[in-house]
KOLFIPA-457262 format. One line per 2 residues: number of its first residue (from 0); for each residue x, y, z of N, C-alpha, C, O. Coordinates in nm, 4 decimals. Each point is the difference from the previous one (the first is absolute). Example, Ala and Ser with C-alpha at 12.3 -4.5 7.8 and 13.67 -1.06 7.14 Angstrom:
// KOLFIPA-457262
0) 1.3190,-0.5690,0.7800,-0.0890,0.1190,0.0000,0.0900,0.1200,0.0000,0.1036,-0.0019,0.0665  -0.1386,0.1069,-0.1385,0.0820,0.1190,0.0060,-0.0770,0.1090,0.0730,0.0509,0.1108,0.0169
// end
This chain:
// KOLFIPA-457262
0) -4.9116,0.7049,0.0869,0.0132,0.1561,-0.0171,-0.1531,0.0712,-0.0413,-0.0207,0.1213,0.0006  -0.0796,-0.2265,-0.0360,-0.1453,0.0646,0.0347,0.0116,-0.0021,0.1063,-0.0358,0.1159,0.0210
2) 0.0634,-0.1632,0.0963,-0.0315,-0.0175,0.1486,0.0706,0.1366,0.0727,-0.0287,0.0451,0.1109  0.1282,0.0063,-0.2053,0.0950,0.1016,0.0586,0.0819,-0.0473,0.0996,0.0308,0.0597,0.1032
4) 0.0201,-0.2239,-0.1556,0.1316,-0.0388,0.0511,0.0684,-0.0665,-0.0831,-0.0410,-0.0587,-0.1001  0.2065,0.0708,0.1625,0.0753,-0.0399,-0.1416,0.1279,-0.1114,0.0915,0.0766,0.0505,0.0821
6) -0.0742,-0.1660,-0.1070,0.0781,-0.0825,0.1045,0.1254,0.0103,-0.0871,0.0111,-0.0234,-0.1203  0.0941,0.0699,0.2219,0.1648,-0.0395,-0.0970,0.0406,-0.0581,0.0549,0.0164,0.0328,0.1175
8) 0.0388,-0.1898,-0.1758,0.1400,-0.0464,0.1034,0.0965,0.0306,-0.0623,-0.0009,0.0448,-0.1146  0.0995,-0.0663,0.1855,0.1193,0.1076,-0.0090,0.1121,-0.1200,0.1149,0.0167,-0.0159,0.1209
10) 0.0422,-0.0508,-0.2628,0.0603,-0.0903,-0.0076,0.0962,0.0309,0.1560,0.0092,0.1085,0.0574  0.0566,-0.2446,-0.0141,0.1936,0.0677,0.0447,0.0805,0.0691,-0.0840,-0.0204,-0.0129,-0.1207
12) 0.0917,0.0707,0.1517,0.1186,0.0695,-0.0729,0.1369,-0.1493,0.0005,0.0548,-0.0564,0.0947  -0.0420,0.0371,-0.2424,0.0858,-0.0691,-0.0065,0.1823,0.0114,0.0378,0.0140,0.1118,-0.0496
14) 0.0907,-0.1382,0.0870,0.1221,0.0187,0.0394,0.0682,-0.1469,-0.0283,-0.0474,-0.1133,-0.0087  0.2042,0.1765,-0.0034,0.0940,-0.0913,-0.0200,0.1117,0.0633,0.0656,0.0246,0.1192,0.0187
16) 0.0440,-0.2349,0.0154,0.1177,0.0101,0.1466,0.1219,-0.0816,-0.0730,-0.0121,-0.0769,-0.0953  0.0910,0.1005,0.1403,0.1606,-0.0746,-0.0517,0.0387,-0.0063,0.1329,0.0029,0.0894,0.0845
18) 0.0390,-0.2561,-0.0740,0.0504,0.0369,0.1754,-0.0627,0.0411,0.1137,0.0637,0.0737,0.0753  -0.2034,-0.1137,-0.0392,-0.0407,0.0868,0.0801,0.0398,0.0055,0.1985,-0.0421,0.0744,0.0886
20) 0.1359,-0.1868,-0.0871,0.0752,-0.0105,0.1138,0.1623,0.1067,-0.0021,0.0617,0.0435,0.0972  -0.0319,-0.0282,-0.2397,0.0992,0.0571,-0.0120,0.1214,-0.0180,0.0444,0.0713,0.0893,0.0457
22) -0.0394,-0.2158,-0.0580,0.1039,-0.0611,-0.0127,0.0700,0.0155,-0.0570,-0.0169,0.0176,-0.1207  0.1911,-0.0155,0.2085,0.1371,0.0297,-0.1358,0.0252,-0.1365,-0.0530,0.0017,-0.0989,0.0732
24) 0.0142,0.0955,-0.1781,0.0623,-0.0946,-0.0659,0.1333,-0.0194,-0.0343,0.0581,0.1037,-0.0322  0.0243,-0.2322,0.0289,0.1559,-0.0092,-0.0202,-0.0179,-0.0776,-0.1593,-0.1065,-0.0433,-0.0441
26) 0.2003,0.0405,-0.0050,-0.0135,-0.0571,-0.1722,0.1778,-0.0453,0.0469,0.0941,0.0708,0.0357  -0.1114,-0.2691,-0.0634,0.1160,-0.0468,-0.0243,0.1377,0.0006,-0.1296,-0.0222,-0.0049,-0.1210
28) 0.1335,0.0106,0.1719,0.0052,-0.0228,-0.0934,-0.0149,-0.0879,-0.1304,-0.0552,-0.1094,0.0124  0.1067,0.1548,-0.1537,-0.0553,-0.0864,-0.1024,-0.1330,-0.0824,-0.0114,-0.0340,-0.0976,-0.0669
30) -0.0298,0.1812,0.1642,-0.1452,-0.0727,-0.0190,-0.0800,0.0434,-0.0918,-0.0038,0.1214,-0.0204  -0.0623,-0.1932,-0.0411,-0.0763,-0.0293,-0.1747,-0.1318,0.0417,0.0658,-0.0319,0.1167,-0.0227
32) -0.0627,-0.1983,0.1102,-0.1518,-0.0111,0.0325,-0.0111,0.1499,0.0684,-0.1034,0.0582,-0.0328  0.2086,0.0310,0.1406,0.0071,0.1146,0.0146,-0.1437,-0.0407,0.1668,-0.0311,-0.1127,0.0385
34) -0.0190,0.2405,0.0164,0.0060,-0.0368,0.0956,-0.2039,0.0738,-0.0592,-0.0280,0.0691,-0.0980  -0.0660,-0.1246,0.2071,-0.1018,0.0148,-0.0661,-0.1050,0.0793,0.0928,-0.0526,-0.0496,0.0995
36) 0.0253,0.2070,-0.1565,-0.0805,0.0835,0.0273,-0.1550,-0.0527,0.0312,-0.0490,-0.0795,-0.0803  -0.0216,0.1184,0.1850,-0.1221,-0.0519,0.0453,-0.0875,0.1704,-0.0846,0.0167,0.1215,0.0108
38) -0.0989,-0.2049,-0.0819,-0.1273,0.1116,-0.0563,-0.0849,0.0043,0.0517,0.0201,-0.0945,0.0762  -0.1609,0.1506,-0.0365,-0.1099,-0.0140,0.0215,-0.0996,0.1013,-0.0850,0.0576,0.0963,-0.0506
40) -0.2116,-0.1074,0.0274,-0.0705,0.0389,-0.0766,-0.1015,-0.0230,0.0662,-0.0277,-0.1199,0.0024  -0.0915,0.2338,0.0951,-0.1206,0.0173,0.0321,-0.1097,0.0555,-0.0557,-0.0010,0.1230,-0.0066
42) -0.0891,-0.1815,-0.0340,-0.0967,0.0840,-0.0135,-0.0085,0.0137,-0.1994,-0.0971,0.0407,-0.0638  0.2340,-0.0904,0.0057,0.0088,0.0542,-0.1434,-0.0068,-0.1274,-0.0783,0.0210,-0.1066,0.0579
44) -0.0544,0.1112,-0.2098,0.0537,-0.0620,-0.0742,0.1193,0.0606,-0.0896,-0.0355,0.0632,-0.0994  0.2105,-0.0793,0.1312,0.0674,0.0170,-0.0805,-0.0038,0.0170,-0.1188,-0.0891,-0.0733,-0.0429
46) 0.1486,0.1449,-0.0609,0.0298,-0.0198,-0.1445,0.0909,0.0510,-0.0601,-0.0010,0.0072,-0.1229  0.1005,0.0398,0.1984,0.1448,0.0288,-0.0042,0.0587,0.0758,0.0991,-0.0377,0.1061,0.0498
48) 0.1696,-0.1984,-0.0195,0.0584,0.0161,0.1312,0.1513,0.0515,-0.0313,0.0605,-0.0738,-0.0777  0.0216,0.2038,0.1312,0.1357,-0.0009,-0.0211,0.0558,0.0493,0.1364,-0.0557,0.0677,0.0865
50) 0.1736,-0.1173,-0.0905,0.1116,0.0464,0.0955,0.0886,0.0762,-0.0484,0.0257,0.0096,-0.1200  0.0323,0.0554,0.2173,0.1586,0.0413,-0.0449,0.0896,-0.0370,0.1230,-0.0024,-0.0365,0.1175
52) 0.0566,0.0590,-0.1883,0.1663,-0.0251,0.1026,0.1154,0.0674,-0.0224,0.0353,-0.0094,-0.1176  0.0292,0.0671,0.1788,0.1079,0.0934,0.0286,0.0888,-0.0753,0.0613,-0.0075,-0.0496,0.1124
54) 0.1236,0.0402,-0.2195,0.1635,-0.0718,-0.0253,0.0446,0.0963,0.1740,-0.0187,0.1133,0.0444  0.0753,-0.2248,-0.0020,0.0800,0.1013,0.1276,0.0734,0.0742,0.0066,0.0084,0.0950,0.0779
56) 0.1071,-0.1519,-0.2223,0.1763,0.0343,-0.0460,-0.0368,0.1284,-0.0413,0.0607,0.0967,0.0459  -0.1799,-0.0776,-0.1511,0.0013,0.0830,-0.1330,-0.1123,0.1538,0.0627,0.0128,0.1222,-0.0084
58) -0.1071,-0.2050,0.0630,-0.1015,0.1161,0.0431,-0.1410,-0.0075,-0.1041,-0.1122,0.0447,0.0239  0.1713,-0.1328,-0.1729,-0.1114,-0.0126,-0.1282,-0.0923,-0.0825,0.0606,0.0122,-0.0964,0.0756
60) -0.1666,0.1888,-0.1538,-0.1073,-0.1214,0.0398,-0.0706,-0.0486,-0.1216,-0.0325,0.0659,-0.0987  0.0139,-0.1946,0.1228,0.0041,-0.1011,-0.1092,-0.2001,-0.0296,0.0394,-0.0452,0.0084,0.1142
62) -0.0277,-0.0364,-0.2198,-0.1229,-0.0439,0.0812,-0.0329,-0.1277,-0.1110,0.0433,-0.0042,-0.1152  -0.1381,-0.1064,0.1856,-0.0259,-0.1493,-0.0342,-0.1895,-0.0070,0.0405,-0.0718,0.0041,0.0999
64) 0.0610,-0.0134,-0.2124,-0.1245,-0.0631,-0.0938,-0.0292,-0.1604,0.0728,0.0928,-0.0805,-0.0076  -0.1638,0.0569,0.0458,-0.0604,-0.1534,0.0579,-0.0636,-0.0438,-0.1260,-0.0918,0.0686,-0.0449
66) 0.1327,-0.1819,-0.0213,-0.0755,-0.0654,-0.1187,-0.1367,0.0393,0.0027,-0.0310,0.0767,0.0912  -0.0904,-0.1252,-0.2003,-0.0800,-0.0165,0.0162,-0.0765,-0.1091,0.0422,-0.1134,-0.0035,0.0478
68) 0.2070,-0.0996,-0.0772,0.0082,-0.1487,0.0596,-0.0116,0.0039,0.1185,-0.0759,-0.0861,0.0445  0.1200,0.1507,0.0258,0.0085,0.0307,0.1855,-0.1083,0.0511,0.0382,-0.0839,-0.0466,0.0770
70) 0.0855,0.1372,-0.1277,-0.1141,0.0940,0.0292,-0.1286,-0.0822,-0.0426,-0.0882,-0.0025,0.0858  0.0705,-0.0446,-0.1682,-0.1291,-0.1049,0.0072,-0.0279,-0.1173,0.1028,-0.1140,-0.0298,0.0359
72) 0.2263,-0.0326,0.0071,0.0360,-0.0684,0.0974,-0.0970,0.0611,0.1802,-0.0869,-0.0418,0.0765  0.1720,0.1517,-0.0911,-0.0586,0.0955,0.1153,-0.1279,0.0228,0.0046,-0.0469,-0.0057,0.1137
74) -0.0460,0.0360,-0.2210,-0.1020,0.0425,-0.0514,-0.0868,-0.1381,0.0394,-0.0689,-0.0189,0.1003  0.0897,-0.0518,-0.1889,-0.0972,-0.1566,0.1067,0.0266,-0.0539,0.1115,-0.0824,-0.0873,0.0274
76) 0.1680,0.1023,0.0551,0.0313,0.0023,0.1186,-0.0465,0.0818,0.0866,-0.0139,-0.0465,0.1131  -0.0242,0.1899,-0.1350,-0.1147,0.0461,0.0993,-0.1218,0.0327,-0.0504,-0.0842,0.0721,0.0534
78) 0.0759,-0.1439,-0.1890,-0.1642,-0.0321,-0.0580,-0.0305,-0.1309,0.0944,-0.1206,-0.0119,0.0217  0.1945,-0.0793,0.0334,-0.0394,-0.0804,0.0288,0.0575,-0.0301,0.1652,0.0262,-0.1111,0.0460
80) -0.0187,0.2042,0.0045,-0.0190,0.0400,0.1392,-0.1083,0.0702,0.0314,-0.0472,0.0878,-0.0723  -0.0011,-0.1250,0.1894,-0.1465,0.0487,0.0507,0.0112,0.1636,0.0094,-0.0644,0.0873,-0.0583
82) 0.1772,-0.0788,0.1599,-0.0163,0.1373,0.0540,0.0789,0.1091,-0.0942,0.0315,0.1127,0.0381  -0.0005,-0.1786,-0.1946,0.0536,0.1067,-0.0376,0.1145,0.0725,-0.0054,0.0328,0.1127,-0.0371
84) 0.0411,-0.2498,0.1049,0.1324,0.0821,0.0526,0.1254,-0.1079,-0.0484,0.0216,-0.1071,0.0569  0.0457,0.1526,-0.1592,0.0583,-0.0809,-0.0361,0.1068,-0.0880,0.1062,0.0027,0.0553,0.1099
86) 0.0817,-0.1731,-0.1162,0.0939,-0.0868,0.0290,0.1375,0.1097,-0.0371,-0.0079,0.0645,-0.1046  0.1652,-0.0426,0.2185,0.0647,0.0464,-0.1320,0.0558,-0.0482,-0.1130,0.0410,-0.1138,-0.0229
88) -0.0434,0.2411,-0.0682,0.1218,-0.0449,-0.1349,0.1371,0.0212,0.0483,0.0249,0.1084,0.0529  0.0802,-0.2093,-0.0652,0.1135,0.0213,0.0236,0.0464,0.0708,-0.1476,-0.0331,-0.0303,-0.1146
90) 0.1096,0.1207,0.1571,0.1053,0.0790,-0.1409,0.1263,-0.0474,0.0331,0.0585,0.0322,0.1034  -0.0148,-0.1072,-0.1873,0.1166,0.0166,-0.0035,0.1862,0.1054,-0.0095,0.0774,0.0305,-0.0907
92) -0.0815,-0.0149,0.2069,0.1079,0.1199,0.0000,0.1466,-0.0648,0.0321,0.0544,-0.0384,0.1035  0.0019,0.0468,-0.3058,0.1298,-0.0715,-0.0284,0.0935,0.0805,-0.0002,0.1128,-0.0324,-0.0371
94) -0.1549,0.1945,0.0937,0.1289,0.0808,-0.0152,0.0022,0.0751,0.1257,-0.1098,0.0463,0.0313  0.2699,-0.0069,0.1009,-0.0455,0.0501,0.0544,-0.1053,0.1868,-0.0491,-0.0083,0.0495,-0.1124
96) -0.0568,0.0107,0.2553,-0.0284,0.0904,-0.0436,-0.1003,0.1327,0.0707,0.0411,0.0418,0.1082  -0.1072,-0.0077,-0.1377,-0.0968,0.0635,0.0940,-0.1418,-0.0248,-0.1253,-0.0135,0.0402,-0.1156
98) -0.0643,-0.1148,0.1954,-0.1148,-0.0319,-0.0571,-0.1471,0.0939,0.0278,-0.0133,0.0275,0.1192  -0.0743,0.0141,-0.1903,-0.1033,0.0226,0.0203,-0.1095,-0.0021,-0.0851,0.0316,0.0303,-0.1151
100) -0.1663,-0.0588,0.1331,-0.1262,0.0047,-0.1024,-0.0073,0.1710,-0.0889,-0.0228,0.1108,0.0485  0.0462,-0.1426,-0.1617,-0.0124,0.1383,-0.0781,-0.0753,-0.0108,-0.0629,0.0204,0.0857,-0.0860
102) -0.1278,-0.1496,0.0566,-0.1465,0.0039,-0.0461,-0.0993,-0.1103,0.0089,0.0535,-0.1064,0.0314  -0.1457,0.1017,-0.0444,-0.1095,-0.0788,0.0078,-0.1267,0.0131,-0.0507,-0.0822,0.0606,0.0687
104) 0.0546,-0.0985,-0.1592,-0.1468,0.0363,-0.1032,-0.0557,-0.1170,0.0281,0.0626,-0.1039,0.0209  -0.2311,0.1222,-0.0189,-0.0926,-0.1559,0.0221,-0.0379,0.0179,-0.1117,0.0611,0.0611,-0.0876
106) -0.1695,-0.1143,0.0788,-0.0890,-0.1059,-0.1259,-0.0612,0.1680,-0.1214,-0.0101,0.0122,-0.1221  -0.0195,0.0984,0.2562,-0.0936,0.1073,-0.1257,0.1694,0.0890,-0.0106,-0.0115,0.1187,-0.0303
108) 0.1007,-0.1493,0.0441,0.0742,0.0624,-0.0598,0.0358,0.1430,0.1018,0.0246,0.0964,-0.0725  -0.0178,-0.0672,0.2016,-0.0093,0.0595,0.0853,0.1392,-0.0581,0.1636,0.0413,-0.0908,0.0721
110) -0.0349,0.2039,-0.1015,0.1425,-0.0144,0.1573,-0.0279,-0.0007,0.0777,-0.0536,0.0915,0.0625  0.0852,-0.2299,-0.0203,-0.0663,-0.0581,0.1536,0.1650,0.0651,0.0978,0.1159,0.0242,-0.0337
112) -0.1974,-0.0180,0.1671,0.0425,0.0756,0.1194,0.1312,-0.1439,0.0496,-0.0157,-0.1219,0.0062  0.1349,0.2073,0.0200,0.1010,-0.0776,0.0343,0.0623,0.0353,0.0749,0.0206,0.1132,-0.0438
114) 0.0463,-0.1206,0.1550,0.1436,-0.0054,0.0640,0.1255,0.0118,-0.0722,0.0483,-0.0992,-0.0546  0.0144,0.2256,0.0498,0.1283,-0.0288,-0.0255,0.1067,-0.0105,0.0935,0.0958,0.0577,-0.0516
116) -0.0689,-0.0957,0.1466,0.0862,-0.0266,0.1064,0.0915,-0.0883,-0.0514,-0.0293,-0.1144,-0.0347  0.1752,0.1785,0.0262,0.0697,-0.1142,-0.0822,0.0549,-0.1154,0.0928,0.0221,-0.0070,0.1209
118) -0.0125,-0.0575,-0.1987,0.0575,-0.1435,0.0437,0.1408,-0.0468,-0.0463,0.0140,-0.0459,-0.1133  0.0819,0.0560,0.1923,0.1193,-0.0416,-0.0394,0.0655,-0.1512,0.0131,0.0005,-0.0761,0.0967
120) 0.0674,0.0567,-0.2605,0.0573,-0.1284,-0.0161,0.1657,0.0498,0.0060,0.0582,0.0711,-0.0819  -0.0018,-0.1353,0.2112,0.1539,0.0216,-0.0405,0.1493,-0.1008,0.0096,0.0193,-0.0442,0.1132
122) 0.0526,0.0170,-0.1855,0.0833,-0.0838,0.0389,0.0281,-0.1108,0.1113,0.0224,0.0572,0.1067  -0.0173,-0.1660,-0.0971,0.0139,-0.0886,0.1177,0.1375,0.0915,0.0608,0.0802,0.0475,-0.0805
124) -0.0670,-0.0332,0.1939,0.1434,0.0020,0.0501,0.0562,-0.0817,0.0075,-0.0523,-0.1069,0.0313  0.2242,0.1202,-0.0632,0.0688,-0.1224,-0.0013,0.1075,0.0098,0.0216,0.0268,0.1050,-0.0584
126) 0.1042,-0.1555,0.1235,0.0809,0.0561,0.0847,0.1213,-0.1250,-0.0037,-0.0476,-0.1015,0.0509  0.1510,0.0866,-0.0840,0.1665,-0.0922,0.0020,0.0609,0.0491,0.0356,0.0198,0.1213,-0.0075
128) 0.0373,-0.2080,0.0650,0.1490,0.0149,0.0916,0.1064,-0.0288,-0.1252,-0.0392,-0.0987,-0.0622  0.1312,0.1405,0.0198,0.1215,-0.0042,-0.0707,0.1115,0.0365,0.0459,0.0296,0.1045,0.0580
130) 0.0662,-0.2408,-0.0995,0.1576,0.0034,0.0769,0.0608,0.0006,-0.1283,-0.0612,-0.0329,-0.1016  0.1999,0.0755,0.1034,0.1082,0.0029,-0.0612,-0.0104,-0.1454,-0.0199,-0.0561,-0.0804,0.0745
132) 0.1488,0.0458,-0.2406,0.0250,-0.0464,-0.1006,0.0980,-0.1853,0.0671,-0.0076,-0.1160,-0.0405  0.0993,0.1935,0.1712,0.1275,-0.0484,0.1024,-0.0596,-0.0809,0.0879,-0.0782,0.0644,0.0699
134) 0.0814,-0.1697,-0.0454,-0.0615,-0.0980,0.1026,0.0509,0.0225,0.1094,-0.0726,0.0280,0.0953  0.2439,-0.0364,-0.0791,0.1366,0.0180,0.0848,0.0031,0.1314,0.0702,0.0299,0.1072,-0.0525
136) -0.0736,-0.1322,0.2124,0.0536,0.1246,0.1030,0.0928,-0.0153,0.0712,0.0796,-0.0938,-0.0043  -0.0795,0.1912,0.0834,0.1062,-0.0233,0.0741,-0.0601,0.1073,0.1248,-0.0712,0.0984,-0.0201
138) 0.1215,-0.1476,0.1528,-0.0239,0.1355,0.1163,-0.0257,0.1026,0.0105,0.1046,0.0582,0.0286  -0.2052,0.0282,-0.0348,-0.0077,0.1439,-0.0139,-0.0085,0.0296,-0.1384,-0.0056,0.1222,-0.0143
140) 0.0031,-0.1663,-0.0639,-0.0311,0.0331,-0.1294,-0.1405,-0.0051,-0.0141,-0.0741,-0.0913,0.0364  0.0309,0.2425,-0.1162,-0.1273,-0.0352,-0.0325,-0.0458,-0.0551,-0.0652,0.0631,-0.0588,-0.0878
142) -0.2054,0.0505,0.1001,-0.0888,-0.1136,-0.1066,-0.0322,0.0716,-0.1324,-0.0420,-0.0683,-0.0933  0.0594,0.2091,0.0774,-0.0424,0.0236,-0.1502,-0.1408,-0.0366,-0.0175,-0.0181,-0.0640,-0.1036
144) -0.1124,0.0904,0.1901,-0.1209,-0.0455,-0.0389,-0.0417,0.1439,-0.0583,0.0495,0.1117,0.0153  -0.2065,-0.1783,-0.1187,-0.0359,0.1136,-0.0463,-0.1440,-0.0505,0.0537,-0.0214,-0.0998,0.0688
146) -0.0945,0.2172,-0.1296,-0.1388,-0.0789,0.0684,-0.0642,0.1018,-0.1404,0.0047,0.1193,-0.0303  -0.0641,-0.2456,-0.0295,-0.0520,0.0270,-0.1363,-0.1370,0.0346,0.0196,-0.0558,-0.1027,0.0389
148) -0.0404,0.2131,-0.0479,-0.1212,0.0627,0.0724,-0.1076,0.0365,-0.1132,-0.0265,0.1190,-0.0174  -0.0445,-0.2304,-0.0705,-0.1554,0.1059,-0.0611,-0.0829,0.0102,0.0246,-0.0413,-0.1075,0.0435
150) -0.0421,0.1929,-0.0396,-0.0870,0.0222,0.1034,-0.0380,0.1599,-0.1003,0.0751,0.0494,-0.0841  -0.2117,0.0035,0.1266,-0.0626,0.1401,0.0346,0.0329,0.0276,0.0693,-0.0134,-0.0718,0.0991
152) 0.0956,0.2161,-0.0842,0.0358,0.0765,0.0922,-0.1151,0.0675,0.0676,-0.1042,0.0114,-0.0647  0.1096,0.0303,0.1752,0.1209,-0.0479,0.1034,-0.0397,-0.0921,0.0824,-0.1036,-0.0086,0.0659
154) 0.2291,-0.0860,-0.0779,0.0199,-0.1294,0.0934,0.0135,0.0190,0.1466,0.0214,0.1051,0.0604  -0.0380,-0.2263,-0.0131,0.0578,0.0137,0.1251,0.0496,-0.1794,0.0066,-0.0713,-0.0986,-0.0181
156) 0.2532,0.1080,0.0583,0.0352,-0.1050,-0.0375,0.0666,-0.0588,0.1513,0.0928,0.0667,0.0457  -0.1298,-0.1678,0.0187,0.0548,-0.1205,0.1611,0.0843,-0.0715,-0.0801,-0.0414,-0.0543,-0.1025
158) 0.1658,0.0478,0.1413,0.0460,-0.1535,0.0059,0.1039,0.0044,0.1440,0.0307,0.0879,0.0805  -0.0029,-0.2085,-0.0953,0.0559,-0.0547,0.1288,0.1406,-0.0861,-0.0016,0.0024,-0.0988,-0.0734
160) 0.1201,0.1326,0.1540,0.1259,-0.0868,-0.0029,-0.0135,-0.0888,0.0966,-0.0657,0.0360,0.0977  0.1183,-0.1618,-0.0990,0.0276,-0.1207,0.1008,0.1461,-0.0258,-0.0677,0.0395,0.0025,-0.1165
162) 0.0283,-0.0307,0.2524,0.1389,-0.0535,-0.0657,0.0206,-0.1116,0.1181,0.0020,0.0230,0.1209  0.0184,-0.1953,-0.2095,-0.0044,-0.0884,0.1072,-0.1349,-0.0299,0.0770,0.0145,-0.0468,0.1130
164) -0.0986,0.0600,-0.1422,-0.1637,-0.0204,0.0788,0.0260,0.1056,0.1226,-0.0334,-0.0321,0.1141  0.0867,0.1435,-0.1378,0.0264,0.1098,0.1441,-0.0049,0.0924,-0.0272,-0.0267,0.0255,-0.1174
166) 0.0498,0.0773,0.2107,0.0099,0.1989,-0.0504,-0.1326,0.0344,-0.1122,0.0063,0.0756,-0.0970  -0.0852,-0.1288,0.1276,-0.1247,0.0650,-0.1208,-0.0359,0.1708,0.0032,-0.0629,0.0524,0.0919
168) 0.1094,0.0116,-0.1962,-0.0226,0.1083,-0.0035,-0.1305,0.0489,-0.1248,-0.0023,-0.0494,-0.1127  -0.0769,0.1310,0.1509,-0.0780,0.0288,-0.1131,0.0100,0.1935,-0.0199,0.0353,0.0924,0.0733
170) -0.0896,-0.1048,-0.2172,0.0578,0.1639,-0.0207,-0.1348,0.0200,-0.0675,-0.0786,-0.0931,-0.0181  0.0568,0.2119,-0.0164,-0.0619,0.0588,-0.0651,-0.0129,0.0862,-0.0967,-0.0099,0.0989,0.0725
172) 0.0020,-0.0569,-0.1780,-0.0633,0.1346,-0.0604,-0.0364,0.0531,-0.0464,0.0580,-0.0013,-0.1085  -0.1681,0.0977,0.1086,-0.1494,0.0516,-0.0150,0.0311,0.0740,-0.1238,0.1169,0.0254,-0.0290
174) -0.1943,0.0024,-0.0291,-0.0203,0.1168,-0.0803,0.0815,-0.0195,-0.1229,0.0362,0.1049,-0.0532  0.0122,-0.2508,-0.0215,0.1219,0.0152,-0.0618,-0.1163,0.0275,-0.1802,-0.1087,-0.0444,-0.0368
176) 0.2296,0.1541,-0.0359,-0.1128,0.0494,-0.0620,0.1834,0.0720,-0.1014,0.1069,0.0201,0.0577  -0.1347,0.0009,-0.2127,0.1130,0.0345,-0.0663,0.0019,0.1592,0.0158,-0.1119,0.0511,0.0011
178) 0.2143,0.0301,0.0104,0.0110,0.1725,0.0395,-0.0492,0.0163,-0.1314,0.0146,-0.0535,-0.1099  -0.0984,0.1761,0.1768,-0.0988,0.0727,-0.0927,-0.1288,-0.0872,-0.0841,-0.0517,0.0379,-0.1051
180) 0.0167,-0.1626,0.1812,-0.0945,-0.0343,-0.0440,-0.1466,0.0626,0.0392,-0.0285,0.0458,0.1107  -0.0646,-0.0539,-0.2323,-0.0927,0.0862,0.0241,-0.1412,-0.1698,-0.0397,-0.0441,-0.0545,-0.1012
182) 0.0285,0.0382,0.2421,-0.1383,-0.1268,0.0253,-0.1417,0.0581,-0.1487,-0.0498,0.1093,-0.0273  0.0379,-0.2103,-0.0149,-0.1491,0.0772,-0.0791,-0.0792,-0.0858,0.0779,-0.1088,-0.0228,-0.0530
184) 0.1316,-0.0469,0.1891,-0.1212,0.0080,0.0505,-0.0550,0.1099,0.1167,-0.0930,-0.0074,0.0803  0.1809,0.1000,-0.1046,-0.0766,0.1252,0.0459,-0.0148,0.1400,-0.1309,0.0619,0.0707,-0.0795
186) -0.1915,-0.1032,0.1357,-0.1373,0.1242,-0.0838,0.0600,0.1173,-0.0239,0.1099,0.0308,0.0463  -0.1670,0.0274,-0.1066,0.0547,0.1784,-0.0230,-0.0416,0.0653,0.0764,0.0312,0.1181,-0.0152
188) -0.0987,-0.1421,0.1063,-0.0159,0.0650,0.1333,0.0457,-0.0408,0.1742,-0.0264,0.0084,0.1200  0.1411,-0.0716,-0.2581,0.0684,-0.0163,0.1679,0.0108,-0.0969,0.0558,0.1019,-0.0576,0.0379
190) -0.2647,0.0168,-0.0227,-0.0015,-0.1257,0.0659,0.0451,-0.1695,-0.0223,-0.0158,-0.0643,-0.1037  0.0627,0.0257,0.2049,0.0017,-0.1219,-0.0010,-0.0645,-0.0957,-0.0698,-0.0996,0.0665,-0.0283
192) 0.0800,-0.1723,-0.0214,-0.0477,-0.1020,0.0010,0.0160,-0.1158,0.0991,0.1029,-0.0571,0.0361  -0.2636,0.0317,0.0080,-0.0154,-0.0850,0.0949,0.0758,-0.1947,-0.0595,-0.0743,-0.0953,-0.0235
194) 0.2582,0.0896,0.0127,0.0879,-0.0669,0.0210,0.0539,-0.0352,0.0241,0.1055,0.0141,-0.0617  -0.1075,-0.1039,0.1800,0.1213,-0.0067,0.0935,0.1449,-0.0487,-0.1313,0.0166,-0.0503,-0.1111
196) 0.0548,0.1085,0.2235,0.1919,-0.0383,-0.0416,-0.0052,-0.1801,-0.0468,-0.0756,-0.0768,0.0595  0.1498,0.0391,-0.1509,-0.0237,-0.1243,-0.0177,0.1020,-0.0871,0.1055,0.1113,0.0485,-0.0206
198) -0.1018,-0.1259,0.0958,0.0987,-0.0842,0.0720,0.1016,-0.1302,-0.0784,-0.0394,-0.1166,0.0016  0.1141,0.1390,-0.0387,0.1119,-0.0945,-0.0531,0.1113,-0.0599,0.1525,0.0950,-0.0760,-0.0190
// end
C-alpha cells in the first residue's frame, strides 16, 4: 500500500455437483442398501450438506441432511487430495424419487454454488406372466394368461410367442400407462425429463 500497490489473491469459486453424468438409476425391489449417487466438491470444504427428494407418487418433498461424521470424511478427503477436488462421496438413495442438491454451506457458513439438475431414481421395471390355476387345456381353449407389470410409466413392453419351437411371433406395446396418469417426470413447464421409457 505504501508503494501504491495492493495484491489481492482471488481463490477459485467452490462448487458442488450431484451426479455430474446425469445418470438415471433404478432401485431394485426390497433393496436395503439402495443406489449410490455420486456427489463431488471442488475448491470448497463443506460444513453442511442437504439433499431434497420429491416422492414420485405424492409429489411431496423431503430434506435429507448428511451427517457431520460423513462431512468430516469428505473434508479429510479434500484436504488429502493435492488438487482440492474430492473423490466422489456416495449418497445412498433408498427410496424412489427425484433428487437434487438443496443446500451446501462451506466452513465460513457461505452458500456453495451448486448444480440443481435432477437425478431420477425409479423402481426397477419388473414383469411376470401369470397363468390360470388349472393346468388342464383342450384344443382351442384360451390360455387365460395375464401379464403383471411393475415400473414407472410410460412403459414399453416386448414379448414373443413360440409354439413347439416354431412360429415365433413378437409383440410390442408402446407407452403403457394408466388412464389419466400424470407423470411426475414432466415439469410444470411441460418439458419432459430426459428419462427413456423403461423396457420390460
